[in-house]
C-alpha positions in Angstrom: 65.9 -19.2 59.4 69.1 -19.6 61.4 70.1 -23.0 62.7 72.5 -23.1 65.6 74.7 -26.3 66.1 76.7 -26.8 69.3 78.6 -29.6 71.3 77.1 -31.3 74.2 77.2 -29.3 77.5 76.6 -29.8 81.1 73.1 -30.0 82.0 71.5 -27.2 84.0 69.3 -24.2 83.3 71.6 -21.7 85.0 74.3 -22.2 82.5 71.9 -22.2 79.4 72.9 -18.7 77.9 76.5 -19.1 78.6 76.4 -22.5 76.7 74.6 -20.8 73.8 77.3 -18.2 73.6 79.9 -20.9 73.6 78.1 -23.1 71.1 79.3 -23.3 67.5 76.6 -21.7 65.4 76.0 -22.6 61.6 73.6 -20.3 59.6 71.7 -22.1 57.0 69.7 -19.0 55.7 66.9 -16.7 56.6 63.3 -17.1 55.1 61.4 -14.1 53.6 59.9 -12.2 56.4 56.1 -12.9 56.5 53.9 -9.7 56.9 51.0 -9.8 59.3 48.3 -7.2 59.3 45.9 -6.3 62.1 43.6 -3.4 63.0 44.3 -1.2 65.9 42.8 -2.7 69.1 42.6 -6.1 67.6 44.9 -9.1 68.1 47.4 -11.1 66.1 48.6 -14.7 66.3 52.4 -15.3 65.4 52.8 -18.9 64.3 56.1 -19.8 63.3 56.4 -22.0 60.2 59.6 -23.5 61.0 58.1 -26.5 62.3 56.0 -28.3 59.6 52.6 -29.3 60.7 52.1 -33.1 61.3 55.8 -33.7 62.1 56.7 -34.9 65.8 57.8 -31.9 68.0 61.0 -32.3 69.9 60.9 -31.0 73.4 62.0 -27.3 73.5 64.7 -26.3 75.8 63.9 -22.6 75.4 61.6 -20.2 73.3 62.5 -16.8 73.2 60.2 -13.9 71.4 61.7 -10.4 70.7 60.3 -7.2 69.1 62.8 -5.1 67.5 65.7 -6.9 69.5 63.8 -6.2 72.7 62.6 -9.3 74.7 58.9 -10.0 74.9 59.1 -13.2 76.7 61.7 -16.0 77.4 60.4 -19.4 78.3 62.6 -22.2 79.7 61.4 -25.7 80.6 60.7 -24.6 84.1 60.8 -20.8 83.8 59.0 -18.0 81.9 60.1 -14.3 81.9 57.7 -11.7 80.4 58.5 -8.2 80.0 56.2 -5.9 82.0 54.8 -3.9 79.0 53.5 -7.2 77.8 51.9 -8.4 80.9 48.3 -9.4 80.1 48.7 -8.9 76.3 50.5 -12.0 75.3 49.8 -15.8 75.4 52.7 -18.2 74.5 51.8 -21.6 73.1 54.9 -23.5 74.1 53.9 -26.7 72.2 54.6 -25.0 68.8 56.1 -21.7 69.9 53.1 -19.5 68.6 52.5 -16.2 70.4 49.2 -14.3 70.6 49.5 -10.5 70.9 46.3 -8.5 71.9 45.2 -4.9 72.3 47.3 -3.8 69.4 48.4 -0.3 68.9 50.2 1.4 66.0 53.4 1.1 68.1 53.2 -2.8 67.8 54.0 -2.3 64.1 57.5 -3.8 63.4 59.7 -7.0 63.2 59.2 -9.9 65.6 61.8 -12.7 65.9 61.4 -16.1 67.5 64.2 -18.4 68.8 63.6 -22.0 69.5 66.3 -24.1 71.1 66.1 -28.0 71.3 68.6 -30.5 72.5 69.8 -30.8 68.8 69.6 -27.4 67.3 68.5 -23.8 67.5 65.9 -22.3 65.2 65.3 -18.6 64.5 62.4 -17.1 62.3 61.5 -13.5 61.7 57.9 -12.1 61.3 56.6 -8.5 60.4 53.5 -7.0 61.9 51.6 -4.1 60.5 48.9 -2.4 62.5 46.3 -0.1 60.9 43.7 2.2 62.2 40.3 0.9 60.8 38.5 3.1 58.3 35.5 5.2 59.7 33.4 8.4 59.1 33.9 8.5 55.2 32.2 11.7 54.0 31.9 13.6 50.8 31.5 17.4 50.5 31.1 19.7 47.4 32.0 23.1 47.1 28.7 23.7 45.5 25.8 21.4 44.9 23.8 23.8 42.9 25.8 24.3 39.7 25.2 25.7 36.4 25.8 23.6 33.3 29.2 24.1 31.8 30.8 25.3 35.1 33.2 23.5 37.5 32.8 21.6 40.8 35.0 20.1 43.3 34.2 17.0 45.6 36.3 16.1 48.5 36.3 12.9 50.4 37.4 12.5 54.1 37.8 9.5 56.3 39.4 8.2 59.6 42.0 5.5 59.4 45.4 4.9 58.1 46.9 4.0 54.7 43.8 5.1 52.9 42.9 4.6 49.2 40.2 6.4 47.5 37.7 5.3 44.7 35.1 7.6 43.3 31.7 6.3 42.0 29.0 8.0 39.8 26.1 5.8 40.3 27.5 2.3 40.0 30.2 3.4 37.6 33.8 4.2 38.7 35.0 7.8 37.8 38.2 7.9 36.0 40.4 10.8 35.1 39.9 12.5 31.8 40.2 16.0 30.1 37.2 17.0 32.0 37.7 15.0 35.2 40.8 15.3 37.6 41.6 13.0 40.7 43.8 15.3 43.0 45.5 15.3 46.5 47.7 12.4 45.9 45.4 9.8 47.3 42.7 11.0 45.1 40.7 12.1 47.9 39.5 15.1 45.7 37.4 15.1 42.5 37.3 18.1 40.1 34.9 18.2 37.2 35.2 20.8 34.7 32.5 21.7 32.2 29.7 20.1 34.3 27.0 18.5 32.1 23.4 17.7 33.0 24.5 14.0 33.2 27.0 14.7 36.1 24.3 15.1 38.6 25.3 11.9 40.5 24.9 10.3 43.0 28.4 10.6 43.8 30.2 8.3 46.5 33.6 7.9 47.7 34.9 4.4 48.7 37.8 4.3 51.0 40.0 1.2 51.7 43.1 0.1 53.7 44.5 -3.4 54.4 42.3 -4.1 57.3 39.0 -2.3 56.5 36.8 -0.3 54.0 34.1 2.2 54.0 31.8 4.3 51.6 30.3 7.7 52.0 26.7 8.6 51.7 25.6 9.8 48.2 25.9 13.3 47.1 23.7 14.7 44.3 24.6 17.7 42.2 21.6 19.8 41.0 22.9 21.0 37.4 20.8 23.8 36.2 20.4 24.1 32.4 18.1 25.3 29.7 15.5 26.2 28.7 15.8 24.6 25.3 13.7 22.8 22.8 10.6 24.9 23.6 7.6 23.8 21.6 3.9 24.3 21.5 1.3 21.5 20.8 -0.6 21.3 18.7 1.8 23.1 16.4 -1.2 23.9 14.0 -4.8 23.2 13.9 -8.3 24.1 12.6 -11.1 24.4 15.0 -14.8 25.1 14.8 -16.0 28.4 15.9 -17.2 28.2 19.4 -15.1 25.3 20.4 -12.5 24.9 23.3 -8.8 24.9 22.5 -5.8 23.9 24.9 -2.5 24.8 23.9 0.5 23.2 25.9 4.1 24.6 26.1 7.0 22.2 26.8 10.7 22.9 27.5 13.8 21.1 28.6 14.9 22.9 31.5 16.2 22.4 35.2 14.8 23.8 37.3 11.3 23.9 35.5 10.8 26.9 33.4 8.4 29.7 33.7 6.2 30.5 30.8 4.7 33.6 28.9 2.1 33.3 26.0 2.0 35.6 23.0 -0.4 35.9 20.2 0.9 37.5 16.9 3.7 38.8 19.1 1.5 40.6 21.6 1.9 39.4 25.2 -1.0 37.6 26.8 -1.8 37.4 30.5 -1.5 33.7 30.7 1.8 32.4 32.2 0.7 28.7 32.9 2.1 25.8 31.0 -1.3 25.2 29.4 -3.1 28.0 27.6 -6.9 27.3 27.7 -9.1 29.1 25.0 -12.7 28.8 25.7 -15.6 29.4 23.1 -13.2 30.6 20.6 -14.1 33.0 17.9 -12.6 33.6 14.4 -10.8 36.8 15.7 -8.7 34.5 18.0 -7.1 32.9 14.9 -3.3 33.6 14.7 0.1 32.7 15.6 0.4 31.6 19.2 4.1 31.2 20.8 5.4 30.5 24.2 8.4 31.9 25.9 10.2 29.6 28.6 12.3 31.3 31.3 14.8 29.7 33.7 15.4 31.7 36.9 18.6 29.9 37.7 20.5 30.1 34.3 18.7 33.4 33.7 18.0 32.2 30.0 14.9 32.3 28.0 13.8 30.7 24.7 10.7 31.2 22.5 9.0 28.5 20.6 8.0 28.5 16.9 4.5 29.8 16.4 1.6 27.5 16.3 -0.9 28.4 13.7 -4.4 28.2 15.0 -7.3 28.8 12.7 -10.8 29.2 14.0 -13.3 28.5 11.1 -17.1 28.6 10.6 -19.0 25.5 9.5 -19.7 25.5 5.8 -23.5 25.6 5.0 -26.0 26.6 2.4 -24.1 25.6 -0.6 -25.6 26.5 -3.9 -25.0 26.5 -7.7 -26.7 29.3 -9.6 -26.9 30.1 -13.4 -27.0 33.4 -15.0 -29.6 32.3 -17.3 -32.8 30.3 -16.8 -32.9 28.7 -20.2 -30.0 28.1 -22.6 -29.6 27.0 -26.1 -26.9 25.4 -28.0 -24.3 28.2 -28.7 -25.3 30.4 -25.7 -22.8 31.6 -23.1 -23.5 31.0 -19.3 -21.8 31.0 -16.0 -22.4 28.7 -13.0 -21.6 30.3 -9.7 -21.0 28.0 -6.5 -21.7 29.8 -3.2 -21.6 28.7 0.3 -21.7 30.3 3.9 -18.8 29.7 6.3 -15.0 29.5 5.9 -14.5 28.2 2.3 -11.1 26.6 1.6 -11.6 24.7 -1.6 -14.2 24.0 -4.3 -14.2 21.0 -6.5 -16.6 20.5 -9.5 -18.1 17.3 -10.8 -20.2 16.4 -13.9 -22.5 13.3 -13.6 -20.7 12.1 -10.7 -17.1 12.3 -12.1 -14.5 15.1 -11.7 -15.2 17.8 -14.3 -12.6 18.0 -17.0 -12.7 21.3 -18.7 -13.3 21.2 -22.6 -13.1 23.8 -25.1 -15.0 26.9 -24.1 -15.1 26.0 -20.5 -13.0 27.8 -17.7 -12.8 28.6 -14.0 -12.8 32.1 -12.4 -12.5 33.5 -9.0 -10.6 30.5 -7.4 -13.1 28.1 -9.1 -16.0 29.9 -7.7 -17.4 30.4 -11.2 -17.6 27.9 -14.1 -17.9 29.7 -17.4 -19.3 28.2 -20.7 -18.3 30.4 -23.8 -20.5 28.4 -26.3 -22.8 25.6 -25.1 -22.9 22.4 -26.9 -25.3 19.4 -26.5 -22.5 17.4 -24.5 -22.6 20.2 -21.8 -25.8 19.1 -20.4 -25.9 17.1 -17.3 -25.8 17.3 -13.6 -23.1 19.6 -12.1 -22.0 19.3 -8.4 -20.0 21.9 -6.5 -18.4 20.5 -3.3 -17.3 23.3 -0.9 -14.9 22.2 2.0 -12.7 23.4 4.7 -10.6 21.2 7.1 -13.4 20.6 9.5 -16.7 20.6 7.3 -17.9 20.4 3.8 -21.2 20.7 1.8 -22.2 20.3 -1.8 -24.8 21.6 -4.2 -26.2 20.3 -7.6 -27.4 22.0 -10.7 -28.9 20.3 -13.7 -27.8 22.0 -17.0 -30.5 21.6 -19.7 -29.2 22.7 -23.1 -32.2 23.3 -25.4 -31.7 22.0 -29.0 -33.4 20.4 -32.0 -35.6 18.8 -33.2 -33.0 17.1 -35.6 -32.1 13.9 -37.1 -35.7 13.2 -37.6 -36.8 9.7 -39.2 -39.9 7.5 -39.5 -39.6 3.8 -38.7 -42.3 1.6 -40.4 -43.1 -0.6 -43.5 -43.0 0.6 -47.0 -45.8 -1.9 -48.3 -48.7 -3.4 -46.5 -51.7 -5.4 -47.5 -55.3 -4.2 -47.0 -56.7 -5.0 -43.6 -53.2 -5.3 -41.9 -52.3 -3.2 -38.9 -50.2 -0.2 -39.7 -47.5 1.1 -37.0 -45.4 4.2 -37.9 -42.8 5.6 -35.3 -41.4 9.1 -35.5 -38.1 9.9 -33.7 -36.0 13.1 -33.5 -33.3 14.3 -31.1 -34.7 17.2 -29.2 -34.5 18.8 -25.6 -37.1 19.2 -24.5 -38.7 16.2 -26.3 -40.4 17.4 -29.5 -44.2 17.4 -30.2 -45.2 15.3 -33.1 -47.9 15.9 -35.8 -48.8 13.3 -38.5 -50.0 14.3 -42.0 -51.2 11.9 -44.9 -50.8 13.5 -48.2 -50.6 16.8 -46.4 -53.8 16.4 -44.4 -53.4 16.2 -40.6 -54.4 12.9 -39.2 -53.0 12.8 -35.7 -51.5 15.3 -33.2 -49.0 15.1 -30.2 -48.1 11.4 -30.7 -44.9 9.7 -31.4 -46.5 6.6 -32.8 -49.1 6.5 -35.4 -51.2 3.3 -35.7 -54.2 2.0 -37.7 -55.8 -1.3 -36.9 -56.9 -2.2 -40.6 -55.6 -0.2 -43.6 -57.5 0.4 -46.8 -56.3 1.1 -50.2 -57.0 4.8 -49.5 -54.4 4.7 -46.7 -51.6 4.7 -49.4 -49.5 7.8 -49.9 -47.0 10.1 -48.2 -47.0 10.0 -44.4 -45.3 13.1 -43.0 -44.2 13.5 -39.3 -43.6 17.0 -38.2 -41.6 17.6 -35.0 -41.6 20.8 -33.1 -39.7 22.1 -30.1 -42.1 23.9 -28.0 -39.4 26.2 -26.3 -37.2 27.1 -29.3 -40.1 26.9 -31.9 -37.9 25.0 -34.2 -39.5 22.4 -36.5 -38.5 19.7 -38.9 -40.3 16.9 -40.6 -39.7 13.6 -42.4 -41.8 11.8 -45.1 -42.6 8.0 -45.4 -44.4 6.6 -48.6 -46.6 3.7 -48.0 -48.2 1.4 -50.6 -51.4 -0.5 -49.6 -51.9 -3.6 -51.9 -55.2 -5.5 -52.6 -55.1 -9.3 -51.8 -55.8 -11.8 -54.6 -59.6 -12.9 -54.9 -59.0 -16.5 -56.0 -60.3 -19.1 -53.6 -58.5 -22.0 -52.3 -60.1 -24.4 -54.8 -59.1 -22.3 -57.5 -55.4 -22.2 -56.4 -55.4 -26.0 -56.2 -56.8 -26.3 -59.8 -54.2 -24.0 -61.0 -51.5 -26.2 -59.5 -52.9 -29.4 -60.8 -53.1 -27.9 -64.4 -49.5 -26.9 -64.3 -48.5 -30.4 -63.1 -50.4 -32.0 -66.0 -49.0 -29.5 -68.6 -45.3 -30.1 -67.3 -45.8 -33.9 -67.7 -47.0 -33.5 -71.2 -44.1 -31.3 -72.2 -41.6 -33.8 -70.6 -43.1 -36.6 -72.5 -42.6 -34.7 -75.8 -39.1 -33.9 -75.0 -38.5 -37.6 -74.1 -39.7 -38.7 -77.3 -37.6 -36.2 -79.3 -34.5 -37.4 -77.3 -35.1 -41.1 -78.1 -36.1 -40.8 -81.7 -33.8 -38.0 -82.9 -36.7 -36.1 -84.5 -39.9 -34.1 -83.6 -43.0 -34.5 -85.5 -45.6 -31.6 -85.7 -47.7 -29.8 -88.3 -44.6 -28.8 -90.2 -41.3 -30.9 -90.9 -37.6 -30.2 -91.0 -34.6 -32.0 -92.5 -32.5 -34.1 -90.4 -28.9 -33.4 -89.3 -26.4 -35.4 -87.5 -25.2 -34.3 -84.0 -22.1 -34.9 -82.1 -23.0 -38.5 -81.4 -24.6 -39.3 -84.9 -28.2 -38.9 -83.4 -30.9 -37.0 -84.9 -31.3 -34.2 -82.6 -33.0 -31.5 -84.7 -36.5 -30.6 -83.8 -39.0 -28.0 -85.0 -41.7 -26.5 -82.7 -44.4 -24.3 -84.2 -45.3 -21.1 -82.4 -48.3 -21.7 -80.2 -50.2 -19.2 -78.2 -51.2 -21.8 -75.6 -47.6 -23.1 -74.9 -45.5 -20.5 -72.8 -42.8 -22.6 -71.0 -42.0 -25.8 -69.3 -39.7 -26.9 -66.4 -38.2 -30.3 -67.4 -35.3 -32.2 -65.9 -33.9 -35.3 -67.5 -31.3 -37.9 -66.4 -29.6 -40.3 -68.6 -28.7 -43.4 -66.8 -25.9 -45.8 -67.7 -28.0 -48.0 -69.9 -28.9 -45.0 -72.1 -32.5 -44.6 -70.8 -33.7 -41.2 -70.1 -35.8 -40.6 -67.0 -37.3 -37.4 -65.4 -35.3 -36.1 -62.4 -36.8 -34.0 -59.7 -34.4 -32.3 -57.3 -34.5 -33.1 -53.6 -35.9 -29.7 -52.6 -38.7 -29.9 -55.0 -37.3 -26.8 -57.1 -36.2 -27.4 -60.8 -33.1 -25.7 -62.1 -33.7 -23.8 -65.4 -32.1 -23.6 -68.8 -33.0 -20.8 -70.9 -33.3 -21.5 -74.8 -33.2 -18.7 -77.3 -33.8 -19.2 -80.9 -34.5 -17.1 -84.1 -37.7 -17.3 -86.0 -36.5 -19.4 -89.0 -38.3 -21.7 -91.2 -37.4 -25.3 -91.6 -36.2 -24.8 -95.1 -33.4 -22.4 -94.1 -31.1 -24.5 -92.0 -27.6 -25.1 -93.6 -24.6 -27.0 -92.5 -22.4 -24.0 -91.9 -25.0 -21.9 -90.1 -25.5 -21.8 -86.4 -29.0 -21.4 -84.8 -29.4 -18.4 -82.8 -30.0 -20.4 -79.6 -28.5 -20.8 -76.2 -29.3 -22.7 -73.2 -28.4 -21.6 -69.5 -27.9 -24.4 -67.2 -28.1 -23.7 -63.4 -26.4 -25.6 -60.8 -26.2 -28.9 -62.9 -24.4 -31.4 -60.8 -23.9 -35.2 -61.0 -26.9 -37.1 -59.5 -27.9 -40.7 -58.9 -31.0 -42.4 -59.9 -33.0 -44.9 -58.1 -30.6 -47.7 -58.9 -27.5 -45.8 -57.8 -26.5 -45.0 -61.4 -24.6 -41.6 -61.5 -25.6 -39.0 -64.0 -23.2 -36.6 -65.6 -23.8 -33.1 -65.5 -23.9 -32.8 -69.3 -26.8 -35.4 -69.2 -29.0 -33.1 -66.9 -30.7 -30.2 -68.6 -33.4 -28.0 -67.4 -35.3 -26.2 -70.5 -37.0 -23.0 -70.3 -38.8 -23.3 -73.5 -39.7 -20.2 -75.3 -42.4 -20.7 -78.0 -39.9 -20.7 -80.9 -38.6 -23.6 -83.0 -35.5 -25.2 -81.4 -32.7 -27.1 -82.9 -31.6 -29.3 -79.9 -28.3 -30.3 -81.6 -27.1 -26.8 -82.1 -28.1 -25.0 -78.8 -25.4 -23.3 -76.9 -25.3 -24.2 -73.2 -24.0 -21.5 -70.8 
């Protein structure tokens, strides 16, 4: 901005310019030129900034606009002078000095100056205008839109307008320069792509801009031809039943779409479609199917890996056969598993579990034959052969019967039995098939073909040796067992007789008990013969002499000595007496001496302390059970064991 200061002059419009020339001018500086842009054919408003908005405006004496030092308009208070070339194109707003310029052309580009003269000062401001041609007709062309992969392509962008800038887009992404991509022709109006890939197909657009407008081209797509590659056949392998339909599909990565040719085991087939349909197939159509894909643009072809197709017959009529109808322990035999159809595998089972080969067993002919070198009893059972292929299966069973026995024969039954009781004898033997049994009593046949021999009421004549003979009807082998039976006669004594015998025994036992009690208290025993007294361990006379008597056999006596010295009979709780065996030699009463020891002993069984009716405890030494043998006994010299 330039500020002009001058002295007062005479008033009058005629002398204005002369006064300016004579005035004293002071330059206070120029502001940075403001640049205005506008499209060709448009308009622009020059608005000076020397007068801040909102401040009071002083009356202008003159406003002068110039373009590159050539006058556009001079406006005085009462006079406006417009250059002819701007007639009808400009409007001056004298209140603030703004100038509107219309119908712009490229020639209007340049520098504009405004000078404002007031009564007090002169203001000068400089403005710059740039006029651009608007962008239009943006187009992209390619030297070849049908390109092969890994070749090059050039795209060019053209547009109307001035001062153009170019931006390339692939889809929505900006294309930038790289080793493979070049932006050429200065303004990047050309795009060069080397080693085109299948991902460079676009769409490509060119976006053009200048300061007053922008524009984008229509998309351009590249058709990048590649392949074929990754050629495959599905299914890659499979098993199919004879008579079924099969569809094989060939696929390939290729642009444009590939053409196909089918082969079976290397031989060309007539089929050229993507899908090969095989109808009502037979086993001779099994083999390796392959597909060749061909691209007529790249002129390349590729062949798939072979698909292995197997046409099989359904498995049926499975059977297991033996080389012998009857087998014995020690025999050799073969089991053969046969089946109709396409057999892939054979599996053997025994009694429902997978067969585990034992000694003497082996497989032949891919498990078709199961061989036994020497049969044992354990080889018997149910054998199952399962025949299978990937689409069907069947099984057959065979029961192996190994003939053996009879062996381990034995008879179960009593050894003794009473007359009139029922007799049951059971004969058992290990045998396949089950043995046939025959019974003999003392070598006389009594029953045939029966495992069990029974007789409801035996007699004394049924005693003897019972023989069971077992026979294997197939092998003819026999074995036998003997059982000895004794039949006893029951006692003929009646019930009254038995009660009388029991009563007599009780009376006799009481008598013997009384005698022993008397001897214990008095220290001597009186009978038909007499013996001299001797002193026992406690000073008592304990010697007794008993004559031999044919009527007196033994007595079972228990004695208990209470705390007051009284001896009473003791009966055990279970009613059974304990016994002491007394043994003496046959000596006369005249023979005893102080140094001799009578040949006698007493066995005491289970003598334990007991309590009498009054609660008095009895020592084990006071409780003696005597088994009296009819011999004289010296009670003081007996030995207790």
